[in-house]
Legacy VTK file of the C-alpha trace (Angstrom):
# vtk DataFile Version 3.0
C-alpha trace
ASCII
DATASET POLYDATA
POINTS 424 float
35.372 77.661 50.832
35.163 73.770 51.288
36.546 72.084 54.233
39.176 69.240 53.678
36.797 66.362 54.975
33.918 67.598 52.680
36.358 67.417 49.720
37.474 63.694 50.725
34.113 62.597 51.221
33.019 63.938 47.743
35.748 62.177 46.091
34.819 58.572 47.624
31.209 59.331 46.254
32.868 59.800 42.918
34.880 56.714 42.689
31.926 54.436 44.365
29.612 55.658 41.697
32.392 54.649 38.734
32.644 51.237 40.320
28.815 50.724 40.231
28.713 51.408 36.707
31.744 49.124 35.917
29.725 46.412 37.862
26.608 47.046 35.649
28.367 46.848 32.436
30.065 43.385 33.471
26.626 42.153 34.533
25.134 43.000 31.180
28.047 41.415 29.401
27.646 38.056 31.352
24.058 38.302 30.939
24.132 38.501 27.478
26.651 35.561 27.230
24.510 33.339 29.020
21.406 34.108 27.167
23.299 33.174 23.755
24.586 29.855 25.207
21.068 29.081 26.383
19.622 29.904 22.976
22.368 28.028 21.284
21.941 24.994 23.294
18.083 24.837 23.279
18.603 25.168 19.460
20.849 22.199 19.549
18.664 19.737 21.283
15.729 20.776 18.892
13.394 22.637 21.694
12.530 25.981 20.212
10.877 29.314 21.307
7.377 29.206 22.084
7.351 25.641 23.535
7.151 25.097 27.278
9.139 22.140 27.932
9.992 20.516 31.708
11.950 17.459 32.607
10.027 15.129 35.037
10.787 11.579 35.803
13.346 11.560 33.028
10.742 12.413 30.303
11.027 16.045 28.729
7.267 17.154 28.775
5.732 18.698 25.756
3.129 21.633 25.583
1.895 23.414 22.602
1.791 27.320 23.157
1.778 29.141 19.825
-0.163 27.441 17.150
0.615 29.974 14.583
4.340 29.461 15.031
3.728 25.721 14.405
2.208 26.447 10.931
4.951 28.547 10.186
7.485 25.814 10.973
9.184 27.979 13.587
8.096 25.861 16.260
8.837 22.605 15.121
9.720 19.499 17.429
12.911 17.836 16.380
13.198 15.286 18.922
16.594 13.610 19.585
17.630 10.800 21.775
15.515 10.915 25.134
12.076 10.261 26.495
9.195 12.845 25.778
6.020 12.947 27.291
2.811 14.757 25.620
1.102 17.082 28.280
-1.546 18.141 25.574
-2.349 17.711 22.128
0.433 18.615 19.657
0.365 19.754 16.230
3.549 20.627 14.538
5.518 20.652 11.452
7.845 17.264 12.217
10.711 17.207 9.991
11.399 14.172 8.033
14.247 12.064 9.395
13.537 13.161 13.125
14.212 9.474 14.501
17.632 8.466 12.797
21.328 8.052 13.322
20.957 5.273 15.529
19.072 7.661 18.254
16.750 6.140 20.600
13.596 7.974 21.299
10.500 7.070 23.625
7.139 9.160 23.110
4.362 8.710 25.847
1.320 10.103 24.406
-0.152 10.324 27.698
-3.933 10.228 26.527
-3.035 13.042 23.725
-2.732 13.232 19.917
0.454 13.930 17.977
-0.509 15.645 14.594
1.231 17.699 11.976
0.612 20.118 9.238
2.049 17.985 6.369
1.294 14.846 4.381
4.848 13.094 4.082
5.425 10.063 6.528
7.468 10.435 9.629
10.697 8.418 8.914
12.334 5.960 11.386
15.735 5.114 9.890
18.665 3.303 11.480
17.224 4.351 15.274
14.660 3.190 17.561
11.155 4.679 18.218
9.115 3.670 21.362
5.525 4.636 21.446
3.620 4.160 24.816
0.538 5.677 26.497
0.756 6.118 30.335
-2.714 7.601 30.448
-5.466 5.879 32.367
-7.579 6.310 29.418
-5.386 4.900 27.034
-6.640 6.657 23.878
-3.353 8.596 23.189
-3.124 8.813 19.240
-0.554 9.097 16.402
-2.198 10.834 13.424
1.234 10.824 11.468
1.967 8.110 9.077
5.213 6.449 10.344
7.498 4.463 7.938
10.189 2.211 8.996
12.754 2.916 6.452
15.694 1.368 5.046
18.468 0.822 3.377
19.524 1.324 7.164
16.708 -0.195 8.918
14.858 1.241 11.878
12.931 -0.461 14.391
9.436 0.859 15.989
8.135 -0.596 19.244
4.372 -0.050 20.019
3.657 -0.538 23.665
0.580 1.486 23.686
-1.681 4.340 21.710
-3.305 3.968 18.589
-1.166 4.560 15.222
-3.060 5.559 12.261
-0.647 4.088 9.579
2.676 2.074 9.743
4.767 1.143 6.793
7.697 -1.141 7.205
10.120 -1.160 4.344
12.557 -3.559 3.021
15.953 -3.014 1.208
15.877 -5.435 -1.774
18.529 -5.968 -3.861
19.836 -9.464 -5.366
21.122 -11.478 -2.474
20.523 -8.992 0.152
17.628 -8.154 2.139
17.369 -5.533 4.923
14.045 -5.192 6.354
12.775 -2.634 9.117
11.244 -4.149 11.969
8.019 -3.501 14.335
7.462 -4.882 17.508
4.034 -4.574 18.787
2.969 -5.737 22.393
0.332 -3.387 23.098
-1.653 -0.552 21.318
-3.633 -0.380 18.076
-2.172 -0.216 14.672
-5.088 0.864 12.405
-3.705 -0.053 8.944
-0.282 -1.814 8.430
2.005 -2.263 5.380
4.326 -4.839 6.134
7.455 -5.476 3.605
9.751 -6.023 6.736
9.287 -7.794 9.969
6.428 -7.320 11.973
6.005 -9.358 15.653
3.164 -9.110 17.732
2.500 -10.329 21.002
-0.002 -7.908 22.108
-2.309 -5.202 21.270
-4.435 -5.117 18.011
-3.678 -4.607 14.244
-7.046 -3.537 12.516
-6.045 -4.090 8.963
-3.105 -5.124 6.701
-2.602 -3.912 2.986
-3.337 -6.439 0.478
0.003 -5.380 -1.276
2.201 -6.457 1.745
5.013 -9.132 1.315
7.160 -9.218 4.426
6.704 -11.535 7.440
4.370 -11.723 10.143
4.567 -13.345 13.498
2.073 -13.651 16.060
2.697 -14.863 19.488
-0.099 -12.862 21.227
-2.418 -10.131 20.757
-5.381 -9.656 18.023
-5.164 -9.474 14.360
-8.636 -8.002 13.449
-8.485 -8.693 9.591
-7.654 -10.994 6.814
-3.830 -11.910 6.842
-2.973 -11.459 2.947
-1.796 -14.372 1.182
1.551 -12.478 -0.014
2.593 -12.283 3.671
4.588 -15.113 5.439
2.629 -15.661 8.279
3.138 -17.650 11.405
0.723 -17.760 14.456
2.222 -19.220 17.581
-0.501 -17.477 19.901
-3.161 -14.687 20.327
-6.197 -14.544 18.449
-7.369 -13.605 14.893
-10.535 -13.016 12.847
-10.989 -12.593 8.991
-9.440 -15.266 6.745
-5.613 -16.299 5.683
-4.970 -18.932 3.187
-5.697 -18.587 -0.466
-6.751 -21.921 -2.119
-6.758 -22.018 -5.823
-9.304 -24.737 -7.726
-7.547 -26.252 -10.765
-10.445 -27.687 -12.943
-7.982 -29.965 -14.280
-8.998 -29.765 -18.033
-12.627 -28.457 -16.920
-13.831 -24.996 -16.235
-14.609 -23.688 -12.319
-16.089 -20.324 -11.065
-14.744 -18.757 -8.925
-11.227 -20.083 -9.292
-9.727 -19.521 -5.769
-11.267 -18.831 -2.356
-9.890 -17.655 1.194
-10.011 -19.971 4.044
-11.977 -19.216 7.172
-10.720 -19.266 10.870
-13.367 -21.094 12.790
-11.662 -20.606 16.230
-9.562 -23.882 15.815
-8.127 -23.972 12.145
-8.453 -23.064 8.770
-10.937 -24.722 6.529
-13.083 -23.792 3.412
-16.840 -23.718 4.304
-18.094 -24.150 0.308
-16.548 -25.309 -2.798
-17.442 -24.698 -6.326
-18.534 -27.196 -8.801
-16.492 -27.453 -11.894
-17.820 -28.686 -15.292
-16.202 -30.731 -18.051
-18.138 -32.240 -21.196
-18.540 -36.007 -21.339
-16.987 -36.165 -17.574
-18.788 -36.389 -13.968
-17.092 -34.403 -11.403
-15.870 -36.849 -8.634
-14.611 -34.167 -6.120
-11.482 -32.241 -4.945
-8.236 -33.711 -4.338
-4.845 -32.748 -3.275
-3.035 -33.924 -6.256
-3.705 -33.999 -9.865
-4.274 -37.793 -9.869
-4.512 -39.608 -6.544
-4.187 -37.753 -3.732
-6.161 -37.017 -0.686
-10.011 -35.752 -0.829
-10.781 -32.256 0.093
-13.799 -31.290 1.712
-15.239 -28.790 4.056
-13.444 -30.703 7.242
-9.770 -30.387 5.780
-7.692 -28.248 7.552
-5.215 -26.186 5.755
-1.750 -24.898 6.959
-0.943 -23.047 4.113
-2.071 -21.397 0.637
-2.175 -23.897 -2.139
-3.881 -25.319 -4.859
-6.474 -28.579 -4.989
-7.533 -30.481 -8.189
-10.882 -31.547 -9.783
-11.118 -35.162 -10.348
-13.394 -36.714 -13.027
-15.171 -39.819 -14.083
-15.640 -40.404 -17.795
-19.487 -40.763 -18.802
-20.094 -43.396 -21.443
-20.691 -42.184 -24.589
-24.378 -42.401 -25.545
-25.010 -45.733 -27.105
-26.849 -46.442 -30.443
-30.191 -46.490 -30.049
-31.179 -50.310 -30.457
-32.514 -52.558 -27.916
-30.199 -55.027 -25.944
-32.751 -58.063 -25.267
-30.850 -59.724 -22.620
-32.198 -60.150 -19.013
-35.727 -60.248 -17.869
-38.170 -62.818 -16.666
-41.812 -63.220 -16.455
-41.736 -63.351 -12.603
-39.483 -60.184 -12.776
-41.574 -58.108 -14.973
-44.790 -59.041 -12.993
-43.010 -57.711 -9.837
-42.273 -54.557 -11.359
-46.036 -54.315 -12.841
-47.222 -54.874 -9.127
-44.963 -51.933 -7.926
-46.463 -49.737 -10.679
-50.103 -50.371 -9.766
-49.350 -50.093 -6.207
-47.886 -46.492 -7.025
-50.976 -45.868 -9.160
-53.540 -46.657 -6.785
-52.206 -44.299 -4.329
-53.080 -41.327 -6.907
-51.348 -38.255 -7.984
-47.724 -37.916 -8.489
-45.679 -40.955 -7.449
-42.123 -42.414 -7.792
-41.155 -45.958 -8.602
-37.759 -46.899 -7.473
-36.430 -50.086 -8.947
-33.097 -51.611 -8.685
-33.200 -55.166 -9.974
-32.013 -56.474 -13.285
-31.227 -54.155 -16.190
-34.112 -54.418 -18.570
-37.516 -53.155 -19.210
-40.303 -54.570 -21.456
-42.844 -53.102 -23.893
-45.731 -54.007 -21.302
-43.972 -51.926 -18.533
-43.109 -48.912 -20.860
-46.610 -48.879 -21.949
-47.981 -48.822 -18.541
-45.555 -45.842 -17.628
-46.753 -43.954 -20.608
-50.362 -44.145 -19.592
-49.772 -42.856 -16.244
-47.891 -39.486 -16.773
-47.799 -38.677 -12.928
-45.593 -41.809 -12.152
-41.956 -41.766 -12.637
-39.570 -44.593 -12.497
-36.077 -44.007 -11.186
-34.297 -47.383 -12.388
-30.750 -48.270 -10.927
-28.742 -50.882 -12.152
-25.336 -52.228 -13.103
-24.361 -53.204 -16.559
-20.784 -54.142 -18.202
-18.790 -52.667 -14.913
-20.561 -49.398 -14.573
-23.389 -48.309 -12.226
-26.358 -46.531 -13.991
-29.264 -44.554 -13.005
-32.079 -43.625 -15.522
-34.975 -41.754 -14.378
-38.140 -42.249 -16.904
-40.922 -39.566 -16.046
-44.368 -41.277 -17.473
-45.067 -38.470 -19.598
-41.654 -38.970 -21.509
-42.210 -42.584 -21.972
-42.125 -43.734 -25.422
-43.274 -47.358 -25.930
-42.803 -48.966 -29.092
-44.627 -52.407 -30.217
-41.680 -53.148 -32.428
-39.462 -53.204 -29.328
-40.504 -56.161 -26.998
-37.070 -55.513 -24.745
-35.629 -52.239 -23.589
-31.933 -52.788 -22.729
-29.558 -50.953 -20.415
-27.754 -49.172 -23.207
-31.000 -48.255 -25.151
-32.837 -46.891 -21.873
-29.598 -44.652 -20.984
-29.278 -43.359 -24.672
-32.773 -42.460 -24.726
-33.320 -40.961 -21.171
-30.111 -40.006 -19.841
-29.120 -40.426 -16.304
-26.079 -40.695 -14.227
-23.090 -43.554 -14.732
-20.228 -44.179 -12.891
-17.377 -47.042 -12.710
-18.791 -49.741 -10.641
-16.871 -50.057 -7.246
LINES 1 425
424 0 1 2 3 4 5 6 7 8 9 10 11 12 13 14 15 16 17 18 19 20 21 22 23 24 25 26 27 28 29 30 31 32 33 34 35 36 37 38 39 40 41 42 43 44 45 46 47 48 49 50 51 52 53 54 55 56 57 58 59 60 61 62 63 64 65 66 67 68 69 70 71 72 73 74 75 76 77 78 79 80 81 82 83 84 85 86 87 88 89 90 91 92 93 94 95 96 97 98 99 100 101 102 103 104 105 106 107 108 109 110 111 112 113 114 115 116 117 118 119 120 121 122 123 124 125 126 127 128 129 130 131 132 133 134 135 136 137 138 139 140 141 142 143 144 145 146 147 148 149 150 151 152 153 154 155 156 157 158 159 160 161 162 163 164 165 166 167 168 169 170 171 172 173 174 175 176 177 178 179 180 181 182 183 184 185 186 187 188 189 190 191 192 193 194 195 196 197 198 199 200 201 202 203 204 205 206 207 208 209 210 211 212 213 214 215 216 217 218 219 220 221 222 223 224 225 226 227 228 229 230 231 232 233 234 235 236 237 238 239 240 241 242 243 244 245 246 247 248 249 250 251 252 253 254 255 256 257 258 259 260 261 262 263 264 265 266 267 268 269 270 271 272 273 274 275 276 277 278 279 280 281 282 283 284 285 286 287 288 289 290 291 292 293 294 295 296 297 298 299 300 301 302 303 304 305 306 307 308 309 310 311 312 313 314 315 316 317 318 319 320 321 322 323 324 325 326 327 328 329 330 331 332 333 334 335 336 337 338 339 340 341 342 343 344 345 346 347 348 349 350 351 352 353 354 355 356 357 358 359 360 361 362 363 364 365 366 367 368 369 370 371 372 373 374 375 376 377 378 379 380 381 382 383 384 385 386 387 388 389 390 391 392 393 394 395 396 397 398 399 400 401 402 403 404 405 406 407 408 409 410 411 412 413 414 415 416 417 418 419 420 421 422 423
């Protein structure tokens, strides 16, 4: 038979054991509720299981843990408003539209790369995405094509890092133009398709797609490529290599190849270093000018400030005259002086050129002397009837005719050709 005290003690132990069991049940229930809340909250802010995330200096540090989960899409990064810092190279199936709904997101590449298993671009729509790189090496990189989209245009700020591809869209309807914007103050954009607004004050743009038709304003930084003619470009500072303005050549009735050229930046201004020579039957090319008629002469010293067209000017060549002599001009002393010039050239031996610019006629004796010395060439310049002629007569081609005592200016030009221009 138990004592009364022992019975009381046993009863107390039984009651205490029951309370402990109740406490454990309550603990399990509360723990389950808390765990559920944590899972819901982490899912809401876009941080999924399998990723180690810490908040340091207002930046959420991101590390990749399970590559297979990334491939399966179970470990996606869905960055909402906030600041993120890569702590290692990240590869993830980033969802489209990750930076939208007026969210403001900053990604610090921190010397790492951001890639994903996919091909579609990452959209920046109606929000702001800022890319920076706080690492000492400054070799962070985004291997994902970025598209600043419309009709609700977003903004991309590039402060650092290398971006493989950036496309700026513009929503265009009649009377309405709503473009996306890229502001670059550092880093590098390897390829830019600019159909919106791009402002560069620092960093480098390596290439610009030729199909771009937006606006580009440079106040600093470096553009290491040709700026397409289709872009509205304003350089207020910074440096640039490559070429800028497209200059079309209008042959003004003739033919020319090529029909356009791109100016070259010589460090100070945009110029053309070479020009094609156009052709037009019956006319002599007189140079390139800024207008169809009149205008300013254009040459390698001309500075271009915009794309445009320049025009060929022509001087009509006098039609080939009939082959009959024009016996005006000439004198005995004149012919004796010209004969002396020939004899001096002949005495030197070998191929010689006699340059003559007196009067405008030759006689039979001079033509005969020239024909007898085929190594002598006569370059005869004269003015006749308001035009300046230059006729070149090689001795081997001279055709003296005893029936023609005097060879006039039109006869010589008709027989041997040459150049002619209006006398100034």
